[in-house]
Every structure is written in structure tokens, then in C-alpha cells.
N, C-alpha and C positions, 0 to 999 in steps of 0.2 A: 530677543527678537522673535516675534511671532511667525511661526511656520505657515506656509501657504500650500502645504501638500494637499492635492485633491485625490479622490478616489481612483481616477483614470490613471494617475502616475503609479499608484500602488498596484493596479491591475497590470499595467505594463511590466513593472519590476516583477510581479509574481510569475508572469508569463516567461519572461527571460530566464528567471532561475529554474523554471520547470523545463524549459526547452534546452538549456545548457549552453545556448549561443544566441547572439544578437540576430544573426541571419536567419536562424530557424524560427525565432519568436517573431521577427518581422514578417516572415511568410505566413505564419499562423494567424497573425493579427491583420494580415492584409494592408500593411503600411510599409513605407519606404525604410530601409534600415537607418539611413542617416537621420530620419525624423525620429526613429525610435532612440537612437544613441543620444540625440539631443535632449529627449525627455528624461532620460536617465542622468545625463550630465547636470541637467536642471535640478533633479531630485537630489543628486549628491552635493550640489552647491547649497541647496536649501537646508540640508542636514549638516553640512560641513564635514562629511566623511566620505571615504571610498567604500562603495558597496560591492564591486566586483574586481577580481584579478584575472586578466586575460592570459591565456597560455595557448600552446600549440593545438590542443585538442578542444578548446572552447573556452569556458570561463569557470572561475571558482568564487563562491561567496567569501568575502572577509568576514570577521568576527562581527562587525557592525552590520553587514548584509544579511548574515544568518539571523541576527536579533530582529531585524526589520522584517525578514520573511516570516518569522513566527507571528509578529504583531499584524503584519499585513494580511496574513491569512485569517486571523481572528477579526480583524476589522471588516474585510470583505464578506466574511461568513455573517457577521452581525448585520451588516448592510442588506445583504440578500435575504436574511431571515426576516428583517423588518419589513422588507417589501413583500415577502410571501404572506406574512401575517395580515398585512394591510389589505392585500389583494384578496386573501382568503375570506376576509370579513364581508367582501362584496361579491366574490364570484361563486361561492358555494359549490366547490368542486364535488362531483359525484361520479360514480362509475366503479370500475373494478380494475385491480392491478395484481399481477403475479410477479413476485421477487424470488430470486434464487440466493442461497446462502450456502457456502461450504461449512461443514460441521465445526471446525475449529473456531472460526471467528463468529459463527452464527450464535453461539451460546451467550457471549457477553454483549454482542451487538444487537441482536433482534429485539429483546424486551424494551431497549431504549427506543429503538425505531418505531415499534408498534405504538408505544405509549405517546411519543411526540406526534406521530402522524395522525393517529385516531383522534386525538384531542382537538386537532385543528380541522380535519376533514372527516367527520364521523360518517358522511354519506358515501365515502369510498370504501368498497369491500377489498380485503387483502387476501390473497392466497400465497403462502410460503412453500417453496419446494427446496428441499435440502439435497445437495449433490456436490460432487467434485468439480473442480474448475473446468475440466474438459467436458464433462456433462452439461454444466451450466452454459458453456459456450455453444454447444449444439442446440440446447433449448432456447437460447436467444435467437439463433438463426432460424429455428423452426417455429418461432413466435409462441413457444410454450411458456416462456417467462418474458416479461417486459424489461426487467432490470436485475443485474446480478453483481454480487461482490465476488471477485475472482482473484486468484493468485498467478502471478507470472503469465499474464495473458499476452500471447504474441500478437503483433499487429495484423489486423484483418480489415479488408476494405468494407466489409458489411457491418462492422462494430465501430462505435465510438467508445474509446477507452480513456477514462480519466484516472491516471495513477495518484494514489492518495498518499502512501507512505512505504517504506521499506522496513524490514525487521530482520535480524540476523537468524540464521539457522544454527543450530547447536547439535553436537553429538550427545545422543541420549543413550544412557546405560542404566544398569541397575544401581541401587545404593552402593556406595563405596564400601559399606560393610559387608556386601555380598560378593565383591570382586575388587581386585586391586585397581586403584585409581588410575586414570589416564594421565600421561605425563603432560605437564603444562610447560611452555604453551603448545597448544595442540594446533598443528598445521595441516593444510590440505593433503600433503603427501602421507601423513600418518593415517589416512583413511584406508591405504592399501593394506594395513595390517589388521583390519577389523572384519569380522563377519557381519555384513550389513543386511538389515531388513528395510527394503525400500519399496515404494509404490512401483507398479509397472508402467512403461511408457504407454500412451504419451501424458501420463500425469504431469502437471505443471511443475511441481517440486522436483520430480525426477529429471525433467529436462534441464532445470537449473543445476542440479548436482552433477548430471553428466557433463554438461558444458564446462563447469569449473574443473572436473576431473580431466577432461581432454586438454584444457588450456594448461595444466600443470603436470601432464604426462603421468597421471595416476590410474592405475587399473584397479577398478572396484571389484571387491569380492562380495558378491550379493548371494546370500544363501536363502533368502525368502522374498517374495515379491507380495506385498500386502497393501491394498489401496486404502484401507480403512485406518484412520488415525487411532481410534480407541483400540482396535485389535493390535496395531503395531505397538502401542504402549504396553498393552498386556503382555505381548510376546517379549519385549524387551525386559519388562520387570521380572519375568520368569526365567531370564537368562538365555533365551534363544538366539540372541545377538544384539547388535547395536543398530541405531538409526540416526537419520538426520531429520529434525523437525524444526519448525519455528519456535522460538523461545515461548511466545505467547500461548502455543498449543500445549506446553508442558509445565508452565509456571506453577499451576496449582499442584500438579504431582510432585514437583521439585520441593515446594513449600511443605507439603505432607510428608516428605521422606520416601515416596514410593519409586521415584526415579531420580537420577542425577544427571545434570546437564553440564557439558564442557564447551566453552566457547571455542570457535575455530578462529584463529588469528592468522594474519599475514599470508594471504588476505582472507577477509570474512566472506562468507557466502550469505548474500542477502536475498530475501524473498520480497517481491513487490505486490502490494495489495491495491486493486483498482476497482473502479465501478464500470461496468460495461452495459451498453444499451445498443439496440439495433439502430443503425444510423438513420433509416428513413422514418423512425417513429419517435425519435428523441425529443421532438418539439411538442409532444402531447402534454397537456398542462398537468395531468395526473402524474405522469412519468417524471416531468420536471420537478413537480413537488416532492415525489419520493426521492428523487436523486438529491435534492437539497437536504432533506431530512437525514438520509443515509450518510452524506458527506459530513454533515454537522456531528452526527453521533460518532462516526469514526474518528473525527477530531477530538471529541470529548474523551474517547478511549485513549487516544495517543498521548494526551496531555494529563491523563489521570496518574496517580501516584504509582500504580501497579505497572504501568506501560512506559511511562515517559523516558526511563533510563534505557529502554531496549529498542525503541523505534525512532525512526527519523521521518518527520513530516516533510518529505521532500518528494514532489511530483516529478516522475520521470517520463519521457516519451518512448523509451525502449529499454530493455533490460541492460544494454551496453551503455549505461549512462556517461555523459561527458561532464557532468556538473557534480560536485561534491561540496560538502560544508567544511570549512577549515575549522579546526578546534580553536 
């Protein structure tokens, strides 16, 4: 039987998955919740599978739902990209845009973004500013950057924040040949035994780590505060302490044997990557075009061989997410 799924149904499905509840998604879409529920029921009937499991805190994706989310994200990306390319052939975007990137993700992401954007809109000049997420947030509000990729961005009325994916934070230590290996499985409470090198507050990753520690009644022993990821990795490699970083920030060092990474289990500490723009300028055609390119290239990184086992392409509305993907 031929499926009659349309793009609107997929967009509704994605929005519900992102929001973690039907009521929140309905409010964000400006439609009545019963109407939204009917659309999803219709989609489930068309596919012959259940997409969501409802529970007390919201919803969870079923295995079929998780598979559809991945495909739906790709389909909507392609539809949006096709529209952008067709419009670009006639609109001839020009002007200037300043984008902000944190160091860890900027290295793999930025070349892809520049190559794709410049090939489509060569008349738009691009200025790139590198900074920590806290600095990028300030630069957005001060209009020193138009769009930024940020980690663990808290909700702010001034900003539109589109969460892209989450990735696990790992305990980073010198190679096991230089120090006894950490016991596995490593749990949050084991952090209390380690001399830690962490960024200072209000660094985005530090906030996430501190929140996890408080929730699990763990007292962190911080011996150094270092905001730079490269400096932190260098200090850890030389034996000054341990750190918590995202896996993608250290995967090359681990592969080359310069560092060792240990997963934190039960529960994991995950860092959320988002695209942020100033709310009152989000509709600028140039910013919209850059937003679409950055989103597409982040998606490419997530599904690449190097990243796909470590990150989850699950957009969240807040760090305290209510939606998770069932294995």
C-alpha cells in the first residue's frame, strides 16, 4: 500500500520529538493539542507502527519512532536545502555575516560551513569569531556576532536557541601506560576521588558538571581552573590532573595515544550543542541561509563514521530534557 505521508506530518512529528511532550509542541506550533494528536495518530496508522510511548514526564520514542526521527530530519533538511538552492538562484544574497564558533567544534565544522555557504552565496562576506559559549552569548546580545554555535546554552528571552544534538562528556586522563587505569564502570560519584582541571564558572560545561555533581551529592575536588580546551588537554597529558570534556573534543588525542578517555555511566553527563541567534534578527535572509548551512553541516558531522556512535541527533528544549530515545 502506497504511503501518503506529507512533509507537514513529518515536521509535526519532529517538533513533538524535540519538545518531549504533545502539549509543549502544540504551544510551539500554535495549534490545538487534539489536532496535533490526530495528525500523529494518522501518521502512525499510515505507517502501521507506534511512534511514541507516553509516560508521566512526557514521551519517549519507540524504536520505530527513533528510526523515523533520523529519516525525517534528513528529509526535511533536503527539502529545506532544495528550497534554499532554488531561491538562491534568483535572490542573489549579498551582504555580511559574523558567526561565532567554540574552539572544539569549530575545527571540524567551520571548513564545511565556509565551503558550502561561499559556493552558494559568494557575494556574502563572512567574519568568524572564536570564543567560549559564554562569550559567544554576550557577543550575540551585543550584536557582535549574528549567529553562534554554543554548548549548553540556557534559555534567554533575547535569543532563539535551536538545539541540534547531545554528546557525552568523558573523564580525560593521561595514557594508561603513564597512570593506573580508572576503574570501570566509572560513575559520577567517582569524580570525588579525582583532582580535576575544569573551566571556571560561568563556563557552559562547568555549569553542566556542577549540576550533575549537586544532583548526585558529589563534592568536586578542583585543583585548577582553565578555560582553554587545548591548555586543559596539555595539562592533563602532563599529569597535572583529570578533566571532563566532550568526546569529540578529545577523540583525535585518544586515537593518537596522547590521552585516555573513560565513559561516565549511570548516568551519563551529556553536553548539548545548539545554534543561537538574536531573536529580533533571526528572519534576516542571510542569517537564515547561514543557519540552514550550519545545521546541515552539523548533521553531516553527526552521521559521519567518526561521530555517529558518540552523539545523539536529538533536539532538546532545555538541559532537563523529558524525551529520550529508546534503544
